[in-house]
C-alpha positions in Angstrom: 187.3 158.6 65.8 188.2 160.3 62.4 191.4 158.2 61.7 189.6 154.9 62.9 186.9 155.6 60.4 189.4 156.5 57.9 191.3 152.9 58.0 190.1 150.2 55.6 191.3 147.2 53.9 193.3 148.1 50.7 193.5 145.6 48.1 194.7 148.0 45.4 198.3 149.6 45.6 200.3 152.1 43.5 203.6 151.0 42.6 205.0 154.0 44.5 207.9 152.8 46.8 207.3 153.7 50.6 209.8 155.7 52.0 212.1 154.2 54.9 211.3 157.0 57.4 207.5 156.1 57.3 208.2 152.5 57.8 210.1 153.4 60.8 207.7 155.6 62.0 204.8 153.2 61.7 207.3 150.4 63.8 207.9 152.9 66.3 204.0 153.4 66.9 204.0 149.3 67.2 207.0 149.4 69.8 204.8 151.2 71.9 201.9 148.8 71.5 200.7 147.5 74.9 200.9 143.6 75.6 200.0 141.3 78.5 202.4 141.7 81.2 204.5 143.8 78.7 206.0 140.6 77.3 206.2 142.1 73.8 206.1 138.8 72.5 206.5 139.9 68.8 208.9 140.5 65.8 208.0 142.1 62.5 209.8 141.3 59.5 209.8 144.0 56.7 210.1 142.7 53.3 210.6 145.3 50.2 213.0 142.6 48.4 210.7 141.8 45.0 212.0 138.0 45.0 211.4 137.6 48.8 208.1 139.1 48.4 207.4 137.0 45.4 208.2 133.7 47.6 206.0 135.2 50.5 203.0 135.6 48.1 203.2 131.6 47.3 201.9 131.5 50.9 199.0 134.0 50.0 198.5 133.6 45.9 196.6 136.7 45.3 197.6 139.4 42.4 196.7 142.4 44.3 198.8 141.2 47.3 201.9 140.9 45.1 201.4 144.6 44.0 202.0 146.0 47.4 205.4 147.4 47.5 206.1 146.3 51.4 204.8 143.4 53.4 205.2 143.2 57.2 205.2 139.9 58.5 203.9 140.0 62.2 205.2 137.2 64.1 204.4 136.2 67.6 206.9 134.4 69.8 205.2 131.9 72.0 207.9 131.2 74.3 207.7 134.9 75.4 204.0 135.7 75.6 202.1 135.7 78.9 199.9 132.8 79.4 197.1 133.0 81.8 196.3 130.8 84.8 193.9 128.6 82.6 196.8 128.1 79.9 195.4 130.6 77.4 198.3 131.9 75.5 197.9 135.7 74.9 200.5 135.9 72.2 197.6 136.3 69.4 196.1 139.1 71.4 199.0 141.0 71.7 200.0 140.6 67.8 196.4 141.9 67.0 197.0 145.1 69.3 200.5 145.7 67.8 198.8 145.2 64.2 196.2 147.5 65.0 198.6 150.2 66.1 200.4 149.5 62.6 197.1 149.8 60.6 196.3 153.2 62.1 199.9 154.6 62.0 200.1 153.6 58.4 196.6 155.6 57.7 197.9 158.6 59.4 200.6 158.7 56.8 198.5 158.3 54.0 199.4 154.7 53.4 197.1 151.4 53.1 197.2 148.1 54.7 195.0 144.9 55.0 195.0 142.3 57.7 195.8 138.9 55.7 195.6 135.8 58.4 194.3 133.2 55.6 197.9 132.2 54.6 200.0 129.1 54.7 202.0 129.9 57.9 204.3 126.9 57.1 205.6 128.2 53.8 205.8 131.7 55.1 208.1 130.3 57.9 210.4 128.4 55.8 210.5 131.3 53.1 211.7 133.4 56.3 213.6 130.8 57.9 211.9 131.6 60.9 213.2 129.5 64.1 210.3 127.2 65.7 209.3 129.7 68.8 208.5 132.5 66.0 204.6 132.1 64.1 204.0 134.3 61.3 200.5 135.2 62.3 199.6 138.3 60.3 200.9 139.5 56.9 200.3 143.1 56.2 200.7 144.6 52.7 201.8 148.1 53.1 201.7 150.9 50.2 200.0 153.8 48.8 196.5 153.2 48.0 195.7 153.3 44.1 192.0 154.3 45.0 191.2 157.5 46.9 187.8 156.4 48.2 186.5 153.6 50.1 183.3 152.0 50.6 181.0 152.7 53.4 181.7 150.4 56.1 178.9 148.2 57.3 178.9 148.2 61.0 176.3 146.4 63.4 174.8 148.8 65.8 175.8 149.3 69.4 172.7 147.7 70.9 173.9 144.7 68.6 177.2 144.3 70.1 177.1 145.9 73.7 175.4 144.8 77.1 175.3 146.6 80.3 175.6 144.9 83.6 175.7 141.4 82.6 175.1 139.7 78.9 171.5 140.6 77.7 171.8 138.7 74.3 170.0 135.7 72.8 
């Protein structure tokens, strides 16, 4: 619970490089994330090259994003993901689980991350030369947080988000 409470969306990074060993440790954690039918429909692209990071930043043009020393692009492989009987594709769900593992592993190692979903996926695909079956789903800037403190998280009370034995909402 302490680790979950410690994780937050970092939007200000030090220019300190992230050690490759830490990146590999984070990716190893991602490798063990669960997925529907164990399909593991993902591919993660680690971007450390400044020129390539600048090109990716064109898909999400924010100054704070450009300052992260690493960007990990979480891609979903819809050709491998499990589809429910009604056609629901679980690729995005599987990616979300894996990215959650990534963010918690990074936090454990003293690193910060931020989920970035509001980006131009087509532009990102072109920059990374992705095949048609891979979709960039989340951009994850990674680095050492510039600030030591975080704001208190606002969360709904359990009573607002949980029902027992059937839906008891509005």
